[in-house]
C-alpha positions in Angstrom: -26.0 -127.2 -16.1 -25.2 -123.6 -15.4 -25.6 -121.9 -12.0 -28.6 -120.0 -13.2 -30.4 -123.2 -14.3 -29.6 -124.9 -11.0 -30.9 -121.9 -9.0 -34.0 -121.8 -11.2 -34.6 -125.5 -10.5 -34.2 -125.0 -6.7 -36.6 -122.1 -6.7 -39.1 -124.1 -8.6 -38.9 -127.0 -6.3 -39.3 -124.8 -3.2 -42.2 -123.0 -4.8 -43.9 -126.3 -5.6 -43.4 -127.6 -2.0 -44.8 -124.3 -0.6 -47.8 -124.5 -3.0 -48.5 -128.1 -2.0 -48.3 -127.3 1.7 -50.5 -124.2 1.3 -53.0 -126.2 -0.8 -53.1 -129.1 1.7 -53.7 -126.7 4.6 -56.5 -124.9 2.8 -58.2 -128.2 1.8 -57.9 -129.6 5.3 -59.4 -126.4 6.7 -62.3 -126.5 4.2 -63.0 -130.1 5.1 -62.9 -129.3 8.8 -65.4 -126.5 8.3 -67.7 -128.7 6.2 -67.7 -131.5 8.7 -68.4 -129.1 11.6 -71.6 -128.1 9.9 -72.5 -131.7 8.9 -72.3 -131.1 5.2 -72.9 -134.3 3.0 -69.8 -135.9 1.6 -70.9 -134.9 -1.9 -70.6 -131.2 -1.0 -67.2 -131.9 0.6 -66.0 -133.6 -2.6 -67.2 -130.7 -4.8 -65.6 -128.2 -2.5 -62.2 -130.0 -2.5 -62.4 -130.4 -6.3 -63.0 -126.7 -6.8 -60.2 -125.7 -4.5 -57.8 -128.1 -6.3 -58.9 -126.7 -9.7 -58.2 -123.2 -8.4 -54.7 -124.1 -7.1 -53.9 -125.9 -10.4 -54.9 -122.8 -12.3 -52.6 -120.7 -10.1 -49.8 -123.2 -10.5 -50.2 -123.2 -14.3 -50.1 -119.5 -14.4 -47.0 -119.3 -12.2 -45.1 -121.9 -14.3 -46.2 -120.8 -17.8 -43.3 -119.4 -19.8 -45.4 -116.7 -21.5 
């Protein structure tokens, strides 16, 4: 494995960790807001699902080779 491949792998792992931490923070913030206004759990699940879909689309775009 060349230096460039190792560096690329390290950057990818760091980017994934950062994206996971950012996503977890956004989801927990959304859940806190929804619970503060006494939203039903169905609305909370829908919101979390939409946020996860959004982050997965961003991750797919970042990691696509096109």
